[in-house]
C-alpha positions in Angstrom: -26.9 -54.3 8.8 -28.6 -51.6 8.7 -31.4 -50.3 6.8 -35.0 -50.4 6.7 -35.7 -53.9 6.0 -34.1 -57.7 5.5 -30.2 -57.9 5.0 -29.1 -58.0 1.5 -29.3 -62.4 2.4 -33.3 -62.7 2.9 -32.5 -63.5 6.5 -34.0 -62.1 9.9 -32.3 -61.3 13.5 -35.0 -64.1 15.7 -34.4 -63.9 19.1 -33.7 -67.1 21.4 -33.7 -68.4 24.8 -31.8 -71.5 26.0 -34.6 -74.1 26.7 -33.4 -76.1 30.2 -31.9 -78.5 28.1 -29.5 -76.4 26.2 -31.7 -75.9 22.8 -32.7 -72.6 21.5 -35.8 -71.9 20.8 -37.6 -69.2 19.2 -39.0 -66.3 21.1 -42.6 -65.1 21.3 -45.0 -62.9 22.5 -48.4 -61.9 23.3 -49.6 -58.9 21.1 -52.2 -58.2 24.4 -53.5 -59.7 26.8 -55.7 -63.3 25.5 -54.3 -62.9 22.0 -52.7 -65.9 20.9 -48.6 -66.1 20.7 -47.2 -64.2 16.9 -43.3 -65.0 16.1 -40.9 -62.4 16.9 -38.4 -61.6 14.0 -36.0 -58.5 13.7 -34.6 -57.0 10.1 -31.5 -55.9 11.9 -29.5 -56.4 15.0 -29.8 -53.0 16.4 -33.4 -52.7 16.2 -34.0 -56.5 18.2 -31.4 -54.8 20.8 -33.2 -51.9 20.9 -37.2 -53.9 21.5 -35.2 -56.8 23.5 -32.2 -55.3 25.8 -28.7 -55.8 24.6 -28.3 -59.1 26.2 -30.7 -61.0 24.2 -29.7 -63.9 22.1 -30.6 -64.4 18.9 -30.1 -66.0 15.8 -30.5 -65.8 11.7 -33.2 -67.0 10.0 -35.3 -66.8 6.8 -39.1 -66.0 7.2 -40.2 -69.2 6.0 -37.7 -71.1 8.4 -38.9 -69.8 11.4 -42.6 -70.3 10.0 -41.7 -73.9 10.2 -40.2 -74.0 13.7 -44.1 -71.8 14.6 -46.5 -74.0 12.9 -46.8 -76.9 15.5 -46.8 -74.5 18.3 -50.0 -73.0 16.3 -48.2 -70.2 15.6 -49.4 -69.1 12.0 -48.1 -64.6 12.2 -44.5 -63.3 12.3 -44.3 -59.8 13.9 -41.4 -57.5 11.9 -39.6 -55.5 13.7 -41.9 -54.8 16.8 -40.6 -51.5 18.8 -40.4 -52.9 22.8 -41.4 -56.2 23.8 -41.9 -56.6 27.7 -43.7 -56.6 30.8 -44.7 -52.9 30.6 -44.2 -50.0 28.8 -40.9 -48.0 29.1 -41.4 -45.3 31.5 -39.8 -42.7 29.4 -41.1 -41.2 26.1 -40.4 -43.4 23.3 -40.1 -40.6 20.9 -37.5 -39.6 22.3 -35.5 -42.5 21.4 -34.8 -41.6 18.1 -35.7 -42.7 14.7 -35.6 -45.9 15.3 -38.2 -46.0 17.6 -40.8 -44.2 15.9 -42.0 -46.1 12.5 -44.9 -45.6 12.7 -46.0 -49.4 11.1 -44.5 -51.2 14.7 -45.9 -52.1 17.4 -45.7 -50.3 20.6 -46.0 -52.5 23.1 -46.5 -57.2 23.0 -46.5 -58.5 26.4 -43.8 -62.0 26.6 -44.7 -65.2 26.5 -42.9 -67.4 28.7 -44.4 -70.8 27.0 -41.1 -72.3 25.3 
């Protein structure tokens, strides 16, 4: 993988979490307090790990498949390659982490959504 666009097969890396029943659910976030939830997707595993950490589980889905999973939850937007997803911004300057973290189009902070 690598590169700046979705993998050659058109699939995205989508973060998931296991619920109490052991089933996987896609991870969502809020771009800011009080804003509607959005889906999250990454063009490659490296970007996902940079934003969510090394232990984040993920699966490969197409954008239409991800939207089909999110629509019953009232989610109609997917954000691609957010730089950071967490409760607070990192204390270090994110620009010190190299080109992966400096892409201007990506959002700098996301509030994770605990409703799965």
